[in-house]
PLY file of the C-alpha trace (Angstrom):
ply
format ascii 1.0
element vertex 557
property float x
property float y
property float z
element edge 556
property int vertex1
property int vertex2
end_header
0.00 0.00 0.00
1.41 3.47 -0.87
2.69 5.28 2.23
1.20 8.40 3.81
3.44 11.36 4.53
3.43 14.28 6.93
0.40 16.60 6.65
-1.52 14.05 4.63
-4.87 12.53 5.57
-6.22 9.23 4.30
-9.60 9.70 2.61
-10.22 6.13 1.41
-8.68 3.04 -0.10
-9.32 2.01 -3.68
-7.57 0.33 -6.60
-5.95 1.92 -9.60
-3.83 1.14 -12.63
-0.20 1.72 -13.40
-0.34 4.11 -16.39
2.72 2.40 -17.86
1.97 -1.33 -17.57
-1.75 -1.24 -16.62
-1.21 -3.49 -13.61
-4.06 -3.29 -11.06
-2.61 -1.77 -7.88
-3.83 -0.94 -4.38
-4.25 2.84 -4.15
-5.14 5.54 -1.68
-7.04 8.78 -2.03
-5.27 11.28 0.21
-5.97 14.85 1.28
-3.11 17.35 1.13
-3.18 21.14 0.96
-6.99 21.19 0.63
-6.98 18.92 -2.42
-7.33 15.19 -3.09
-4.69 13.07 -4.80
-4.62 9.42 -5.89
-1.41 7.47 -5.21
-0.26 3.93 -5.94
3.04 2.06 -6.02
3.97 -0.10 -9.00
6.74 -2.65 -8.30
8.15 -1.98 -11.76
7.51 1.74 -12.31
7.57 3.12 -8.79
5.23 5.58 -7.11
2.59 7.27 -9.25
0.53 10.20 -7.95
-1.97 12.48 -9.68
-4.37 15.25 -8.70
-7.80 13.70 -8.16
-10.13 16.50 -7.01
-8.88 20.04 -6.45
-11.07 20.83 -3.42
-11.31 18.54 -0.40
-14.07 20.78 0.99
-16.23 20.29 -2.08
-15.41 16.58 -2.08
-16.77 16.20 1.47
-19.96 18.05 0.51
-20.40 15.89 -2.58
-19.72 12.61 -0.76
-22.93 13.09 1.23
-24.77 11.99 -1.93
-23.16 8.58 -2.27
-25.56 5.68 -2.78
-25.29 1.98 -3.44
-26.75 1.03 -6.79
-28.87 -2.04 -7.47
-26.39 -3.50 -9.93
-27.55 -5.26 -13.08
-30.34 -7.84 -12.88
-28.49 -10.45 -14.91
-24.74 -9.80 -15.33
-23.48 -9.91 -18.89
-20.05 -11.30 -17.99
-18.49 -13.23 -15.11
-16.17 -11.71 -12.49
-13.14 -13.93 -13.11
-10.51 -11.16 -13.10
-9.86 -8.06 -11.01
-11.96 -5.02 -11.92
-11.75 -3.38 -14.48
-10.88 -6.46 -16.54
-14.31 -8.16 -16.39
-16.27 -5.41 -18.09
-19.30 -6.25 -19.96
-21.13 -5.70 -17.29
-20.02 -8.09 -14.51
-21.61 -8.85 -11.11
-19.27 -6.33 -9.45
-20.84 -3.43 -11.30
-23.11 -1.35 -9.04
-24.99 0.99 -11.37
-27.33 0.33 -14.25
-27.07 2.04 -17.59
-28.30 5.64 -17.55
-26.91 6.54 -20.99
-25.86 4.00 -23.62
-23.34 5.14 -26.23
-23.50 3.45 -29.61
-20.49 4.16 -31.81
-21.68 4.41 -35.40
-18.26 4.95 -37.00
-14.62 5.38 -36.09
-14.20 7.79 -38.98
-14.12 11.54 -38.38
-13.64 14.46 -40.73
-11.58 16.27 -38.06
-8.41 15.28 -36.15
-8.74 16.97 -32.74
-5.58 16.67 -30.69
-7.38 16.01 -27.38
-10.00 13.52 -28.62
-10.83 10.28 -26.80
-11.27 8.60 -30.08
-8.35 9.21 -32.40
-8.58 6.25 -34.77
-7.01 7.51 -37.98
-4.32 4.83 -38.02
-6.46 1.94 -36.82
-6.16 0.16 -40.15
-9.87 -0.63 -40.33
-13.23 1.10 -40.47
-15.75 0.23 -37.78
-19.33 0.94 -38.80
-21.85 -1.47 -37.26
-24.76 -2.54 -39.42
-28.35 -1.72 -38.50
-28.72 -5.34 -37.36
-25.71 -4.83 -35.07
-27.29 -1.67 -33.67
-30.53 -3.55 -33.00
-28.59 -6.18 -31.03
-26.90 -3.44 -28.98
-30.23 -1.89 -28.03
-31.71 -5.30 -27.29
-28.83 -6.04 -24.91
-30.28 -3.46 -22.52
-33.26 -5.72 -21.89
-31.23 -7.54 -19.23
-31.59 -4.39 -17.12
-35.19 -4.09 -15.95
-37.18 -0.90 -15.37
-34.55 1.52 -16.64
-35.27 4.69 -18.58
-33.45 3.95 -21.82
-31.46 6.87 -23.23
-29.15 6.32 -26.18
-26.43 8.54 -27.59
-25.26 8.01 -31.16
-21.60 8.89 -31.30
-18.34 8.21 -33.09
-16.07 9.33 -34.66
-18.50 11.68 -36.33
-21.89 9.95 -36.75
-23.14 12.32 -39.45
-20.65 10.65 -41.82
-23.07 7.70 -41.89
-25.36 8.08 -44.90
-27.86 5.71 -43.27
-28.01 7.74 -40.03
-31.70 8.59 -40.41
-32.61 4.94 -40.97
-30.61 3.94 -37.86
-32.43 6.53 -35.74
-35.82 5.49 -37.06
-35.02 1.86 -36.24
-33.98 2.66 -32.65
-37.05 4.82 -32.12
-39.22 2.00 -33.38
-37.77 -0.23 -30.66
-39.37 1.99 -28.01
-36.36 4.11 -27.02
-37.75 7.36 -25.61
-34.60 9.50 -25.71
-32.05 9.55 -28.55
-29.30 12.13 -28.70
-26.81 12.81 -31.46
-23.21 13.61 -30.49
-21.72 15.79 -33.23
-19.42 18.69 -33.98
-22.22 20.13 -36.15
-20.04 20.88 -39.15
-22.12 18.91 -41.63
-25.18 21.01 -40.77
-23.27 24.27 -41.29
-21.55 23.03 -44.45
-24.86 21.97 -45.98
-26.44 25.28 -45.03
-23.72 27.34 -46.66
-24.03 25.31 -49.86
-27.80 24.74 -49.96
-29.99 25.91 -47.04
-32.95 23.83 -48.23
-30.95 20.61 -48.11
-29.61 21.47 -44.65
-33.09 22.10 -43.28
-34.49 18.98 -44.92
-31.70 16.84 -43.45
-32.32 18.28 -39.97
-36.10 17.87 -40.17
-35.64 14.27 -41.24
-33.35 13.58 -38.28
-35.86 15.16 -35.92
-38.78 13.25 -37.45
-36.83 9.99 -37.23
-36.47 10.41 -33.48
-33.56 12.65 -32.42
-34.49 14.39 -29.15
-31.26 16.22 -28.36
-28.12 17.31 -30.19
-25.00 17.01 -28.05
-22.95 19.71 -29.76
-19.22 20.18 -29.28
-18.48 23.85 -28.51
-15.13 24.55 -26.84
-14.96 28.34 -26.79
-16.09 31.64 -28.24
-12.90 32.56 -30.11
-10.99 30.94 -32.98
-7.98 30.42 -30.69
-9.92 28.37 -28.14
-12.21 26.62 -30.60
-10.52 26.05 -33.95
-12.66 22.92 -34.31
-15.95 24.60 -35.20
-15.84 28.26 -34.13
-17.07 29.56 -37.49
-19.57 26.77 -38.13
-21.40 26.74 -34.78
-23.63 29.79 -35.52
-24.77 28.27 -38.81
-25.41 24.86 -37.23
-27.63 26.54 -34.62
-29.50 28.36 -37.38
-30.14 25.05 -39.14
-31.37 23.46 -35.90
-33.82 26.33 -35.41
-35.21 26.05 -38.90
-35.28 22.26 -38.76
-37.24 22.01 -35.51
-34.35 20.64 -33.44
-35.38 22.33 -30.20
-32.99 20.67 -27.73
-29.28 21.36 -28.05
-26.65 20.91 -25.35
-23.26 22.59 -25.70
-20.40 20.25 -24.77
-17.11 22.07 -24.15
-13.99 20.03 -23.44
-12.23 22.16 -20.81
-8.43 22.29 -21.07
-6.37 24.33 -18.62
-4.35 27.10 -20.31
-6.33 26.61 -23.56
-10.01 27.54 -23.12
-10.56 27.80 -19.36
-10.82 31.58 -19.63
-14.01 31.45 -21.71
-16.31 29.27 -19.60
-18.51 32.17 -18.51
-18.86 33.34 -22.10
-19.91 29.85 -23.20
-22.68 29.94 -20.58
-23.72 33.41 -21.79
-23.91 32.28 -25.41
-26.09 29.37 -24.27
-28.33 31.79 -22.34
-28.83 33.97 -25.40
-29.88 30.90 -27.39
-32.27 29.34 -24.88
-34.94 29.02 -27.55
-33.12 25.82 -28.52
-30.10 25.44 -26.19
-31.09 23.53 -23.06
-27.76 23.38 -21.31
-23.99 23.29 -21.19
-22.22 20.09 -20.13
-18.55 20.86 -19.45
-16.06 18.01 -19.73
-12.71 18.55 -17.97
-10.24 16.98 -20.34
-9.17 13.36 -20.06
-5.55 13.00 -21.10
-5.91 10.35 -23.77
-5.55 10.12 -27.53
-2.80 12.37 -28.85
-2.52 14.57 -25.75
1.04 14.83 -24.48
1.15 13.00 -21.15
4.28 14.84 -20.03
2.25 18.07 -20.03
-0.43 16.83 -17.66
0.16 19.65 -15.16
-0.32 22.19 -17.94
-3.60 20.74 -19.26
-5.18 18.96 -16.26
-8.22 20.62 -14.71
-10.70 19.08 -12.27
-14.35 19.70 -11.49
-13.82 22.10 -8.53
-11.51 24.27 -10.63
-14.05 24.47 -13.46
-16.81 25.36 -10.99
-14.69 28.09 -9.41
-13.83 29.55 -12.82
-17.51 29.65 -13.79
-18.24 31.48 -10.52
-15.50 34.03 -11.23
-16.45 34.49 -14.88
-20.13 35.06 -14.05
-19.24 37.68 -11.42
-20.30 35.37 -8.60
-23.82 34.82 -9.92
-23.29 31.04 -10.14
-21.44 30.20 -6.89
-19.82 26.87 -6.14
-22.51 26.18 -3.50
-25.12 25.97 -6.30
-23.53 22.77 -7.62
-24.41 19.24 -6.54
-22.93 15.87 -7.53
-24.74 13.59 -9.94
-25.82 11.38 -7.02
-28.04 14.18 -5.70
-30.60 13.04 -8.26
-31.00 9.71 -6.45
-33.38 10.89 -3.65
-35.62 12.50 -6.29
-35.64 9.38 -8.48
-36.35 7.09 -5.54
-39.18 9.28 -4.24
-40.75 9.39 -7.71
-40.47 5.60 -7.82
-42.54 5.47 -4.61
-45.12 7.65 -6.37
-45.50 5.01 -9.05
-42.87 5.62 -11.73
-42.32 2.38 -13.65
-38.90 3.27 -15.01
-36.04 5.39 -13.73
-32.43 6.25 -14.45
-29.94 5.35 -11.74
-27.28 7.91 -10.97
-25.52 6.06 -8.17
-22.20 7.19 -9.62
-19.12 8.11 -7.64
-19.49 11.60 -6.17
-16.33 12.75 -7.96
-17.63 11.85 -11.43
-19.78 14.87 -12.15
-21.72 17.88 -10.92
-24.72 19.93 -12.04
-27.00 22.84 -11.32
-29.81 24.78 -12.98
-30.02 28.54 -13.45
-32.88 30.85 -14.30
-31.84 33.41 -16.90
-33.05 37.00 -16.78
-32.48 39.10 -19.88
-31.48 42.66 -19.04
-31.11 44.98 -22.06
-27.99 43.69 -23.82
-26.84 41.35 -21.05
-28.07 38.41 -18.99
-28.23 37.70 -15.28
-28.10 34.22 -13.77
-30.17 33.14 -10.76
-29.20 29.65 -9.58
-32.12 27.46 -8.64
-30.60 27.09 -5.17
-31.45 30.77 -4.58
-35.14 29.88 -4.35
-35.20 26.15 -3.62
-33.73 24.77 -0.40
-32.01 21.95 -2.25
-30.21 20.48 0.77
-33.39 20.43 2.82
-35.47 19.03 -0.03
-33.06 16.20 -0.77
-32.79 15.26 2.91
-36.61 15.23 3.17
-37.05 13.08 0.06
-34.45 10.59 1.25
-36.09 10.22 4.67
-39.54 9.99 3.10
-38.36 7.24 0.75
-36.85 5.28 3.64
-40.03 5.61 5.72
-42.29 4.43 2.88
-40.15 1.66 1.36
-41.58 -1.15 3.51
-45.21 -0.05 3.28
-47.69 -1.60 0.81
-47.29 -0.05 -2.62
-50.66 1.71 -2.78
-50.36 3.10 0.75
-46.80 4.29 0.09
-47.94 6.02 -3.06
-50.85 7.77 -1.32
-48.62 8.94 1.54
-46.03 10.13 -0.96
-48.59 12.10 -2.94
-49.92 13.63 0.26
-46.47 15.03 1.04
-46.11 16.94 -2.25
-47.97 20.00 -0.96
-45.65 20.12 2.04
-42.65 19.89 -0.30
-43.84 22.82 -2.41
-44.68 24.97 0.62
-41.61 24.25 2.73
-38.69 23.80 0.35
-39.62 26.18 -2.46
-38.92 29.70 -1.18
-41.69 31.41 -3.11
-40.76 34.91 -1.92
-37.44 34.48 -3.79
-38.83 32.96 -6.98
-38.80 35.49 -9.85
-42.37 36.77 -10.28
-42.61 35.89 -13.96
-41.91 32.19 -13.29
-43.85 31.55 -10.03
-47.08 30.15 -11.43
-45.40 28.09 -14.11
-42.79 26.69 -11.72
-45.52 25.40 -9.41
-47.31 23.72 -12.32
-44.08 22.19 -13.59
-43.14 20.77 -10.18
-46.61 19.33 -9.73
-46.40 17.69 -13.14
-42.98 16.20 -12.37
-44.14 14.65 -9.11
-47.70 13.72 -10.06
-47.50 12.84 -13.75
-43.87 11.64 -13.62
-43.52 11.78 -17.37
-40.97 12.81 -19.96
-42.88 15.91 -21.08
-42.97 17.29 -17.51
-39.18 17.16 -17.31
-39.06 18.70 -20.77
-41.06 21.71 -19.61
-38.61 22.22 -16.75
-35.66 22.18 -19.15
-37.34 24.76 -21.35
-37.48 27.24 -18.46
-34.13 26.65 -16.77
-30.63 26.39 -18.21
-28.89 23.17 -17.21
-25.21 23.40 -16.32
-23.33 20.19 -15.78
-19.97 18.57 -16.03
-18.60 15.05 -16.23
-14.92 14.32 -15.68
-13.98 11.11 -17.45
-10.81 9.49 -16.16
-7.53 8.59 -17.83
-4.79 6.18 -16.84
-3.14 8.72 -14.50
-6.14 9.39 -12.23
-7.82 6.00 -12.66
-9.99 4.91 -9.73
-11.43 1.40 -10.03
-14.08 2.27 -7.43
-15.40 4.93 -9.78
-15.58 2.54 -12.73
-17.73 0.12 -10.71
-20.32 2.90 -10.32
-20.21 4.20 -13.90
-23.65 4.94 -15.41
-22.48 5.96 -18.91
-21.79 2.87 -20.98
-20.87 1.75 -24.49
-22.55 -1.09 -26.36
-20.60 -3.64 -28.38
-21.98 -5.82 -31.20
-21.12 -8.95 -29.19
-23.72 -8.04 -26.55
-21.41 -6.60 -23.90
-21.96 -3.20 -22.32
-18.76 -1.44 -21.22
-18.36 1.42 -18.70
-17.08 4.62 -20.30
-13.78 4.75 -18.42
-12.97 1.17 -19.30
-13.93 1.50 -22.97
-11.80 4.59 -23.65
-8.91 3.98 -21.24
-8.37 0.23 -21.56
-9.11 0.71 -25.22
-6.94 -2.14 -26.53
-9.28 -4.64 -24.88
-12.68 -2.99 -24.87
-12.72 -0.72 -27.90
-10.07 -1.46 -30.49
-10.08 -5.27 -30.50
-13.89 -5.70 -30.68
-14.18 -2.96 -33.28
-11.43 -4.50 -35.38
-13.26 -7.84 -35.16
-16.45 -6.24 -36.47
-14.67 -3.73 -38.70
-13.66 -3.68 -42.34
-9.97 -3.42 -43.43
-9.29 -0.07 -45.07
-8.42 -1.68 -48.41
-11.73 -3.50 -48.52
-13.62 -0.40 -47.39
-12.11 1.62 -50.25
-13.07 -1.08 -52.75
-16.67 -0.84 -51.56
-17.00 2.92 -51.18
-14.13 4.47 -53.14
-10.75 5.85 -52.12
-12.25 9.22 -51.16
-14.18 7.55 -48.35
-10.93 7.22 -46.39
-8.39 9.75 -47.63
-10.55 12.62 -48.88
-13.29 12.76 -46.26
-11.56 15.36 -44.07
-13.26 18.73 -43.70
-11.32 21.53 -45.39
-11.86 25.10 -44.24
-10.30 27.51 -46.75
-9.39 31.13 -46.02
-12.19 32.24 -48.33
-14.71 30.07 -46.48
-13.63 31.48 -43.10
-14.05 35.03 -44.42
-17.49 34.19 -45.81
-18.65 32.71 -42.50
-17.16 35.47 -40.34
-18.84 38.22 -42.38
-22.22 36.56 -42.28
-25.09 38.12 -40.29
-25.72 34.78 -38.56
-22.14 34.62 -37.28
-22.14 38.27 -36.17
-25.45 37.89 -34.32
-24.38 34.71 -32.55
-21.19 36.16 -31.08
-22.59 39.66 -30.47
-23.25 39.11 -26.72
-19.57 38.34 -26.16
-18.44 41.24 -28.33
-20.69 43.61 -26.37
-19.07 42.57 -23.09
-15.58 43.03 -24.53
-16.48 46.57 -25.64
-17.86 47.41 -22.19
-14.64 46.28 -20.54
0 1
1 2
2 3
3 4
4 5
5 6
6 7
7 8
8 9
9 10
10 11
11 12
12 13
13 14
14 15
15 16
16 17
17 18
18 19
19 20
20 21
21 22
22 23
23 24
24 25
25 26
26 27
27 28
28 29
29 30
30 31
31 32
32 33
33 34
34 35
35 36
36 37
37 38
38 39
39 40
40 41
41 42
42 43
43 44
44 45
45 46
46 47
47 48
48 49
49 50
50 51
51 52
52 53
53 54
54 55
55 56
56 57
57 58
58 59
59 60
60 61
61 62
62 63
63 64
64 65
65 66
66 67
67 68
68 69
69 70
70 71
71 72
72 73
73 74
74 75
75 76
76 77
77 78
78 79
79 80
80 81
81 82
82 83
83 84
84 85
85 86
86 87
87 88
88 89
89 90
90 91
91 92
92 93
93 94
94 95
95 96
96 97
97 98
98 99
99 100
100 101
101 102
102 103
103 104
104 105
105 106
106 107
107 108
108 109
109 110
110 111
111 112
112 113
113 114
114 115
115 116
116 117
117 118
118 119
119 120
120 121
121 122
122 123
123 124
124 125
125 126
126 127
127 128
128 129
129 130
130 131
131 132
132 133
133 134
134 135
135 136
136 137
137 138
138 139
139 140
140 141
141 142
142 143
143 144
144 145
145 146
146 147
147 148
148 149
149 150
150 151
151 152
152 153
153 154
154 155
155 156
156 157
157 158
158 159
159 160
160 161
161 162
162 163
163 164
164 165
165 166
166 167
167 168
168 169
169 170
170 171
171 172
172 173
173 174
174 175
175 176
176 177
177 178
178 179
179 180
180 181
181 182
182 183
183 184
184 185
185 186
186 187
187 188
188 189
189 190
190 191
191 192
192 193
193 194
194 195
195 196
196 197
197 198
198 199
199 200
200 201
201 202
202 203
203 204
204 205
205 206
206 207
207 208
208 209
209 210
210 211
211 212
212 213
213 214
214 215
215 216
216 217
217 218
218 219
219 220
220 221
221 222
222 223
223 224
224 225
225 226
226 227
227 228
228 229
229 230
230 231
231 232
232 233
233 234
234 235
235 236
236 237
237 238
238 239
239 240
240 241
241 242
242 243
243 244
244 245
245 246
246 247
247 248
248 249
249 250
250 251
251 252
252 253
253 254
254 255
255 256
256 257
257 258
258 259
259 260
260 261
261 262
262 263
263 264
264 265
265 266
266 267
267 268
268 269
269 270
270 271
271 272
272 273
273 274
274 275
275 276
276 277
277 278
278 279
279 280
280 281
281 282
282 283
283 284
284 285
285 286
286 287
287 288
288 289
289 290
290 291
291 292
292 293
293 294
294 295
295 296
296 297
297 298
298 299
299 300
300 301
301 302
302 303
303 304
304 305
305 306
306 307
307 308
308 309
309 310
310 311
311 312
312 313
313 314
314 315
315 316
316 317
317 318
318 319
319 320
320 321
321 322
322 323
323 324
324 325
325 326
326 327
327 328
328 329
329 330
330 331
331 332
332 333
333 334
334 335
335 336
336 337
337 338
338 339
339 340
340 341
341 342
342 343
343 344
344 345
345 346
346 347
347 348
348 349
349 350
350 351
351 352
352 353
353 354
354 355
355 356
356 357
357 358
358 359
359 360
360 361
361 362
362 363
363 364
364 365
365 366
366 367
367 368
368 369
369 370
370 371
371 372
372 373
373 374
374 375
375 376
376 377
377 378
378 379
379 380
380 381
381 382
382 383
383 384
384 385
385 386
386 387
387 388
388 389
389 390
390 391
391 392
392 393
393 394
394 395
395 396
396 397
397 398
398 399
399 400
400 401
401 402
402 403
403 404
404 405
405 406
406 407
407 408
408 409
409 410
410 411
411 412
412 413
413 414
414 415
415 416
416 417
417 418
418 419
419 420
420 421
421 422
422 423
423 424
424 425
425 426
426 427
427 428
428 429
429 430
430 431
431 432
432 433
433 434
434 435
435 436
436 437
437 438
438 439
439 440
440 441
441 442
442 443
443 444
444 445
445 446
446 447
447 448
448 449
449 450
450 451
451 452
452 453
453 454
454 455
455 456
456 457
457 458
458 459
459 460
460 461
461 462
462 463
463 464
464 465
465 466
466 467
467 468
468 469
469 470
470 471
471 472
472 473
473 474
474 475
475 476
476 477
477 478
478 479
479 480
480 481
481 482
482 483
483 484
484 485
485 486
486 487
487 488
488 489
489 490
490 491
491 492
492 493
493 494
494 495
495 496
496 497
497 498
498 499
499 500
500 501
501 502
502 503
503 504
504 505
505 506
506 507
507 508
508 509
509 510
510 511
511 512
512 513
513 514
514 515
515 516
516 517
517 518
518 519
519 520
520 521
521 522
522 523
523 524
524 525
525 526
526 527
527 528
528 529
529 530
530 531
531 532
532 533
533 534
534 535
535 536
536 537
537 538
538 539
539 540
540 541
541 542
542 543
543 544
544 545
545 546
546 547
547 548
548 549
549 550
550 551
551 552
552 553
553 554
554 555
555 556
């Protein structure tokens, strides 16, 4: 076991990996200088330590919302090796699938230096057939009573010409939530060439079953977001015209690269709340082509991101407004008592993610943020719901439901601070909350997301900060054509086993792929942004309007 040193405090024991040889090692989470670190000792490569969570104070507050999950009903694989080398899911796994990723292609028309999924030199193309996709969705049936949400990802999934057919097939299988993970460039590129085709493509995606677009958006300037800075405004315009009314910005946050623009990303989202429902920040995982020797330069953890957002919103979104993902558990369990047939489990490790909601007030040419914790006693409400769930669990189902319903009025009167709720939202907020608790349906949650801006973050691990205890609680999984379901931080970190080998097995060698689809399908599919194209986009009214809120703030300063 790695030793403790002076002025260090043991937080907990866990297991980890050696980032050099991937040996499973005993590890400790230790507190030092108000931060948490993970340390292990490899007999071959010596002591390895990495920053784990930059605020021990926030960690203690988050750990209050730690819950044991139910595990999977029927494990997919056997536990015949140490975790994380049984993944698929095995009996050791504690949390059911909350979001299932289905990789539609390992091709991408960009080559982002920080990407999880750099597969340019894989030597094969992985693009599962529709029958393969059906099998992946069917694999979820081993997990009973879960709210099935599926994300179509890649690579870049819009490179699939049969994307609409895939979506329609999944929707026909009864999946209620389908989101598309994309950089959005195809939508912008189509729009600039032929607006009618762009709108038709988007409407067809929406009609097929896409609920949400998970849109990469790393910053508000070309320097911080060379990926799609110029295209983002045009993609949003296409989504508006095509009826795609739920977009989530997904910035990968990299220290010293784009961490100075987090507040502006939130502001841009606020100005586009007619279709943007939230921002889900992702502190970078040092994988792919990222230079591991520069970890200290690039590494940023959840508390640091939260503190930067507080600073860059002039204190309007304080760190106390944020809760870990597990804070959703008391709400989900209480709603289950009320009669919900399906639910998503978020019994993830408290260090995995955080979230809050803000109400946005438009003030002339600026916005003001009011966190939901300003007018809802979130700590009190969650404590009450947890105690109520525990008191009703052993009662007959009908009686428990009636007692639960009877407590809703008390919840609304005691934990919603109506004197602090903005006047223009009071009546609607009450109706929305009643719908969420009484109707317990998808549309009720949708109404809530139309009125409040979601802010979240999820910090996926890499081999340097790997915590096996976290992997056992992972709720974001990947499906494989062979029927296994793999936790995110096994799939992308132990990629030789869980991603590359299975995908090579089901993939097509590049030579064969080019014979089928032509040489351009491999070597000429990259997106090319000429100087003339950049000038055309930057001069456009759509581009100017989109970035105007940020430009206005710069002028004021």
